[in-house]
C-alpha positions as CSV (number, residue, x, y, z in Angstrom):
1,X,-0.1,0.1,-0.1
2,X,1.4,3.5,-0.9
3,X,2.7,5.7,2.2
4,X,0.2,8.2,1.4
5,X,-2.9,5.8,1.8
6,X,-1.3,4.7,5.0
7,X,-1.1,8.2,6.1
8,X,-4.8,9.2,4.9
9,X,-5.8,5.8,6.6
10,X,-4.2,7.2,9.9
11,X,-5.8,10.6,9.4
12,X,-9.4,8.9,8.6
13,X,-8.8,7.2,12.2
14,X,-7.5,10.0,14.1
15,X,-10.4,12.1,12.9
16,X,-13.3,9.7,13.4
17,X,-11.6,9.0,17.0
18,X,-11.8,12.7,17.5
19,X,-15.2,12.9,16.7
20,X,-16.4,9.7,18.4
21,X,-14.7,11.2,21.9
22,X,-16.2,14.3,20.9
23,X,-19.7,12.9,21.2
24,X,-19.1,10.7,24.1
25,X,-17.5,13.7,26.2
26,X,-21.1,15.7,25.1
27,X,-22.9,12.8,26.1
28,X,-21.3,12.2,29.3
29,X,-21.4,16.1,30.2
30,X,-25.2,16.5,29.1
31,X,-26.7,13.4,29.8
32,X,-29.6,12.3,27.5
33,X,-30.8,15.9,26.9
34,X,-27.4,16.9,25.4
35,X,-28.8,17.8,22.2
36,X,-32.5,19.1,22.9
37,X,-31.8,22.0,21.0
38,X,-31.7,20.4,17.8
39,X,-34.4,18.4,15.7
40,X,-34.8,14.5,16.3
41,X,-33.5,13.7,13.2
42,X,-30.0,15.4,14.1
43,X,-30.4,14.1,17.8
44,X,-30.4,10.7,16.3
45,X,-27.5,11.5,14.3
46,X,-25.5,12.8,16.9
47,X,-26.0,10.0,19.2
48,X,-25.4,7.4,16.6
49,X,-21.9,9.0,15.5
50,X,-20.6,7.5,18.9
51,X,-21.2,4.2,16.9
52,X,-20.4,5.2,13.3
53,X,-17.7,7.0,14.1
54,X,-16.1,4.3,16.3
55,X,-16.9,1.8,13.1
56,X,-15.0,4.1,10.7
57,X,-11.8,4.1,13.3
58,X,-12.0,0.3,13.5
59,X,-12.2,0.4,9.3
60,X,-9.8,2.6,8.6
61,X,-7.0,0.9,11.1
62,X,-8.0,-2.6,9.0
63,X,-7.7,-0.7,5.8
64,X,-11.2,-1.9,5.0
65,X,-12.7,-0.7,1.8
66,X,-16.0,0.2,3.5
67,X,-14.2,3.2,5.4
68,X,-14.2,5.3,2.5
69,X,-18.1,5.6,1.7
70,X,-19.2,5.3,5.4
71,X,-16.5,8.1,6.1
72,X,-18.0,10.2,3.2
73,X,-21.3,9.8,4.4
74,X,-20.8,10.3,8.2
75,X,-18.9,13.8,7.2
76,X,-21.8,14.6,4.6
77,X,-24.2,14.3,7.4
78,X,-22.6,15.6,10.2
79,X,-21.4,18.7,8.4
80,X,-24.7,19.5,7.1
81,X,-26.2,19.4,10.2
82,X,-23.6,21.2,12.3
83,X,-23.6,24.2,9.4
84,X,-27.5,23.8,9.5
85,X,-27.9,24.8,13.2
86,X,-24.4,26.7,13.6
87,X,-24.3,28.9,10.5
88,X,-26.3,31.8,11.8
89,X,-24.0,32.4,14.6
90,X,-21.3,32.3,12.2
91,X,-22.9,34.7,9.5
92,X,-23.7,36.7,12.9
93,X,-19.9,36.6,14.0
94,X,-17.4,35.2,11.2
95,X,-15.0,35.3,13.7
96,X,-16.4,32.0,15.6
97,X,-15.5,30.3,12.5
98,X,-11.8,30.2,13.7
99,X,-12.3,28.7,16.8
100,X,-9.9,25.9,17.3
101,X,-12.6,23.5,17.8
102,X,-16.3,23.7,16.1
103,X,-16.9,24.0,12.3
104,X,-13.3,24.8,11.5
105,X,-11.6,21.5,12.1
106,X,-14.8,19.5,11.0
107,X,-14.9,21.5,8.0
108,X,-11.0,20.6,7.0
109,X,-11.6,17.2,7.9
110,X,-14.5,16.8,5.6
111,X,-12.7,18.3,3.0
112,X,-9.6,15.9,3.4
113,X,-12.1,12.9,3.4
114,X,-13.6,14.4,0.3
115,X,-10.5,15.0,-1.4
116,X,-8.8,11.4,-0.6
117,X,-12.0,9.3,-1.0
118,X,-11.5,8.2,-4.7
119,X,-7.8,7.4,-4.9
120,X,-8.0,5.7,-1.5
121,X,-10.9,4.0,-2.4
122,X,-9.2,2.8,-5.1
123,X,-6.1,1.5,-3.4
124,X,-7.9,0.0,-0.9
125,X,-10.6,-1.9,-2.8
126,X,-7.6,-3.2,-4.9
127,X,-5.8,-4.0,-2.2
128,X,-9.0,-6.1,-0.3
129,X,-9.2,-7.8,-3.7
130,X,-6.1,-9.3,-4.1
131,X,-6.4,-11.3,-0.8
132,X,-3.9,-9.3,1.3
133,X,-4.0,-8.8,4.8
134,X,-5.7,-5.2,4.6
135,X,-3.9,-3.8,7.8
136,X,-2.2,0.1,7.7
137,X,1.0,-1.6,9.2
């Protein structure tokens, strides 16, 4: 597997691990009412991201092809929902976008996932089809 693909998979694992940890911390801090400020579809999404982000970490570390479409789906839904609920605050105070946590790192990670999706998919799919052990190492 090319070095860039290993680095990309490690980036996927790190990004989705941070996402899962963030949602766990929010739920632990706020309990079952953590996401009461958003509509129920987004609540379901945010709670389920603990599972989906964790699954993406495992798939990335095993270099499984499913990590690519799963990662794209996670980031598309997560970013769409977060921008929907936080976009008005950003428009009111654009400086909020540059905070070290929140929409900026999420958007950058989403861009990373989008840019690497097709080439990474080609590498991990080809590698899985030849029967090799699909771990990053």
